[in-house]
Backbone bond lengths (Angstrom), bond angles and torsions (degrees), N, CA, C in turn:
res aa  C-N    CA-C-N  psi(-1)  N-CA   C-N-CA  omega(-1)  CA-C   N-CA-C  phi
1 M - - - 1.452 - - 1.525 107.96 -
2 T 1.298 116.81 127.65 1.456 120.77 -178.72 1.520 110.37 -81.97
3 K 1.314 114.06 159.13 1.459 120.19 179.48 1.532 110.63 -62.07
4 A 1.326 116.13 -40.08 1.468 120.01 179.62 1.526 110.97 -62.20
5 F 1.352 116.38 -42.99 1.461 120.19 178.53 1.524 110.34 -62.29
6 L 1.334 116.19 -42.29 1.456 120.48 179.90 1.524 110.80 -62.07
7 L 1.329 117.14 -43.73 1.461 120.09 -179.82 1.527 111.67 -65.10
8 V 1.339 116.91 -39.51 1.470 120.18 177.06 1.521 109.77 -63.82
9 T 1.334 117.31 -43.75 1.461 121.43 179.22 1.522 111.09 -60.36
10 I 1.329 117.07 -46.15 1.463 121.19 179.83 1.525 110.10 -63.08
11 T 1.338 116.74 -42.06 1.459 120.18 179.38 1.525 110.74 -60.43
12 I 1.327 116.45 -43.24 1.468 120.64 178.29 1.522 110.45 -63.62
13 L 1.340 116.61 -44.95 1.473 120.02 179.42 1.514 111.62 -61.95
14 L 1.322 116.41 -44.26 1.459 119.09 179.63 1.525 110.69 -65.06
15 G 1.324 117.56 -36.88 1.458 120.53 176.38 1.515 111.30 -63.89
16 T 1.325 116.97 -39.76 1.461 121.77 177.66 1.518 110.54 -64.72
17 L 1.329 116.11 -44.36 1.464 119.54 178.30 1.514 110.78 -63.04
18 G 1.325 115.91 -39.97 1.451 119.80 -179.37 1.513 112.24 -63.05
19 A 1.309 117.69 -30.83 1.458 120.80 -179.42 1.517 111.50 -66.83
20 C 1.326 116.75 -22.65 1.459 120.60 -179.04 1.518 111.94 -80.93
21 G 1.296 118.37 -25.96 1.455 121.71 -177.29 1.514 107.95 -142.03
22 S 1.319 116.01 -112.45 1.450 119.72 177.10 1.527 108.69 -88.54
23 D 1.310 115.86 174.62 1.455 120.57 178.14 1.529 110.63 -100.00
24 A 1.306 117.47 28.35 1.453 121.78 -173.22 1.522 112.55 -73.91
25 S 1.329 115.11 137.70 1.460 122.17 174.98 1.523 108.61 -83.93
26 C 1.314 115.28 172.33 1.466 120.38 176.28 1.530 110.26 -53.23
27 E 1.317 115.90 -47.43 1.464 119.71 -178.43 1.526 111.66 -63.26
28 Q 1.320 117.47 -42.26 1.466 120.75 178.81 1.522 111.17 -64.45
29 L 1.334 116.47 -43.72 1.462 120.54 178.76 1.517 110.48 -60.48
30 C 1.319 115.94 -46.01 1.457 121.88 -179.87 1.530 110.95 -60.21
31 E 1.319 116.14 -47.90 1.466 119.96 -178.49 1.524 111.81 -63.25
32 E 1.329 116.72 -41.06 1.466 120.05 178.93 1.528 110.66 -66.62
33 A 1.332 116.85 -40.34 1.466 120.70 179.07 1.523 110.70 -66.40
34 Q 1.327 117.32 -38.46 1.465 119.96 176.81 1.525 110.42 -65.54
35 A 1.316 117.34 -43.68 1.459 121.71 -179.68 1.531 110.90 -63.27
36 G 1.330 116.80 -35.51 1.460 121.66 179.78 1.517 113.08 -88.97
37 D 1.314 117.51 0.64 1.466 124.06 179.08 1.530 112.14 56.04
38 C 1.356 115.28 45.50 1.466 118.83 178.35 1.527 111.60 -125.09
39 T 1.330 116.00 30.52 1.461 121.16 176.17 1.514 109.21 -145.01
40 D 1.325 115.44 155.10 1.462 121.12 173.36 1.514 111.26 -92.44
41 V 1.324 117.93 -6.58 1.461 121.38 -178.97 1.526 108.19 -68.90
42 A 1.326 114.77 125.12 1.459 121.22 -179.18 1.523 109.54 -116.25
43 G 1.306 115.83 158.47 1.454 120.42 175.15 1.513 112.89 90.59
44 N 1.313 114.85 -164.08 1.452 122.89 -175.46 1.524 110.89 -72.65
45 C 1.317 116.53 121.04 1.468 121.14 -177.12 1.525 112.44 -68.07
46 G 1.325 118.17 -33.85 1.454 120.55 177.34 1.521 111.23 -63.39
47 S 1.328 115.96 -42.14 1.469 120.50 178.06 1.524 110.70 -66.79
48 F 1.330 116.24 -41.94 1.461 121.06 178.94 1.530 110.52 -60.56
49 C 1.316 117.28 -50.20 1.471 121.03 -177.58 1.521 111.23 -65.86
50 G 1.323 117.33 -38.81 1.456 120.50 177.33 1.521 111.66 -62.92
51 A 1.326 116.45 -42.55 1.466 120.74 178.49 1.526 110.22 -66.50
52 L 1.318 116.39 -39.05 1.465 120.38 177.75 1.529 110.36 -63.89
53 D 1.316 116.96 -41.04 1.470 121.43 175.37 1.525 110.06 -57.22
54 D 1.327 115.84 -44.50 1.464 121.33 -175.18 1.529 113.40 -64.70
55 V 1.337 117.43 -34.53 1.474 119.43 -175.36 1.522 113.55 -103.52
56 E 1.307 117.51 -6.49 1.472 120.32 -172.46 1.528 112.93 -54.71
57 S 1.303 117.89 -48.60 1.461 120.49 -177.12 1.528 111.32 -67.63
58 A 1.309 116.68 -51.71 1.469 121.08 -177.29 1.519 112.28 -64.45
59 S 1.323 117.11 -32.57 1.466 120.94 -176.45 1.524 112.80 -79.53
60 G 1.326 116.88 -21.06 1.460 119.91 -175.75 1.517 112.91 73.11
61 C 1.322 116.63 23.50 1.469 121.49 -175.57 1.534 113.41 -100.64
62 A 1.321 117.96 15.27 1.464 120.86 -177.37 1.524 112.20 -60.65
63 D 1.333 117.62 -41.97 1.467 119.74 -179.11 1.524 111.09 -63.96
64 E 1.334 116.48 -40.72 1.474 120.53 179.41 1.526 110.80 -66.27
65 R 1.325 116.11 -40.68 1.468 119.53 178.55 1.521 110.06 -65.21
66 D 1.325 116.86 -46.46 1.461 120.73 179.29 1.526 111.40 -58.28
67 A 1.325 116.57 -43.40 1.471 120.62 -179.31 1.523 111.08 -64.20
68 Y 1.331 116.06 -42.17 1.465 120.22 -179.76 1.524 111.21 -66.26
69 E 1.328 117.02 -48.94 1.463 119.80 -179.20 1.522 111.49 -66.69
70 S 1.318 117.65 -34.94 1.459 121.22 176.71 1.524 110.10 -63.84
71 C 1.324 116.18 -41.50 1.465 120.62 177.82 1.529 110.19 -61.23
72 L 1.337 116.53 -48.43 1.466 120.57 -179.74 1.522 111.65 -62.10
73 N 1.311 117.17 -33.56 1.467 122.29 -178.88 1.527 113.14 -82.78
74 S 1.319 118.24 -2.99 1.461 120.50 -172.47 1.529 114.55 -78.43
75 K 1.304 117.84 -13.15 1.467 122.14 177.99 1.517 109.19 -126.80
76 D 1.329 116.21 168.39 1.466 119.94 179.12 1.523 111.77 -63.53
77 A 1.329 116.70 -35.84 1.466 121.92 177.95 1.530 107.98 -120.50
78 V 1.325 116.69 133.16 1.464 120.09 -173.63 1.518 113.00 -60.15
79 C 1.305 117.91 -29.81 1.462 120.00 -177.99 1.525 112.84 -85.47
80 D 1.347 116.91 3.84 1.465 120.75 176.71 1.525 112.09 -81.77
81 V 1.333 117.71 -0.99 1.457 122.25 -178.26 1.535 107.99 -136.66
82 D 1.321 116.93 145.96 1.462 121.94 179.37 1.525 109.56 -87.82
83 C 1.320 115.53 107.39 1.468 121.49 -179.21 1.526 111.62 -111.08
84 D 1.335 117.17 16.83 1.462 120.80 -175.99 1.522 112.90 -57.17
85 A 1.324 118.43 -44.56 1.472 120.54 -178.00 1.523 110.88 -63.74
86 K 1.327 116.88 -38.74 1.462 120.73 179.91 1.530 110.69 -72.10
87 E 1.326 116.38 -37.16 1.463 119.89 175.85 1.531 109.97 -64.70
88 N 1.326 117.16 -43.29 1.466 121.12 179.04 1.527 111.27 -62.65
89 A 1.332 117.65 -37.99 1.468 120.91 178.51 1.529 110.45 -65.34
90 L 1.328 117.44 -42.05 1.460 121.06 177.54 1.521 110.20 -64.28
91 E 1.312 116.37 -46.82 1.460 120.83 179.64 1.534 110.79 -58.78
92 S 1.313 117.65 -46.68 1.467 121.47 -179.81 1.523 111.22 -60.90
93 C 1.314 116.93 -42.46 1.460 121.81 -179.71 1.529 110.54 -63.59
94 V 1.310 116.20 -48.51 1.464 120.82 -177.78 1.531 110.56 -65.78
95 I 1.314 117.30 -43.40 1.467 120.87 -179.16 1.529 110.39 -64.49
96 A 1.330 117.21 -38.47 1.475 120.28 177.97 1.524 110.14 -62.01
97 Y 1.319 117.56 -42.99 1.460 121.01 178.07 1.525 110.48 -66.32
98 C 1.303 116.86 -47.09 1.464 120.92 -174.68 1.531 112.44 -70.43
99 A 1.304 117.83 -21.48 1.464 119.94 176.86 1.526 110.27 -59.80
100 G 1.304 117.45 -33.27 1.455 122.28 178.42 1.515 113.72 -93.40
101 N 1.320 116.34 -0.32 1.469 121.51 -177.78 1.530 110.49 -136.30
102 A 1.317 115.73 42.87 1.461 121.57 -172.62 1.529 113.64 -59.86
103 G 1.333 117.84 -24.99 1.453 120.41 179.97 1.516 114.00 -81.63
104 D 1.308 117.88 -10.23 1.456 122.43 179.20 1.535 108.37 -68.00
105 P 1.340 118.09 123.04 1.471 119.99 -178.81 1.534 113.34 -55.61
106 S 1.333 117.33 -34.21 1.463 119.68 178.39 1.528 110.48 -67.53
107 C 1.316 116.71 -36.70 1.468 120.16 178.05 1.530 110.45 -67.86
108 V 1.328 117.03 -35.55 1.467 120.50 176.62 1.526 109.29 -62.12
109 T 1.336 116.27 -44.54 1.470 120.75 178.13 1.529 110.70 -61.81
110 L 1.327 116.43 -46.44 1.467 120.04 -178.40 1.521 112.19 -65.50
111 A 1.327 117.21 -39.64 1.462 120.37 178.36 1.523 110.69 -61.28
112 G 1.321 117.05 -35.00 1.454 120.65 177.75 1.510 113.48 -78.26
113 S 1.322 116.51 -13.93 1.466 120.96 -177.69 1.529 113.13 -90.55
114 F 1.339 116.29 -25.79 1.465 119.11 -177.11 1.506 110.95 -98.27
């Protein structure tokens, strides 16, 4: 699977999720959750989402990411819903993958984000 195909797939998925609630992207969701203090994700949301894009396919964490972003998109404001369990599942999945790929620059970014 090429990187371009993966990015197109993620864009389509995020667009589909946005149709159910808000039209927020990963970066927008992250920034709103940080502003509302309802996420453990720290640091630059653009870097976090880009790193997540980079490892999503190889890590096998697409379902966890989809569930988390769907949860955040389910209300008008991301902090109006408790998505902690879904965030923890995504974090656990990504950390498990990155433990074996510590030299991957995206994993370095993600490790600093959680």
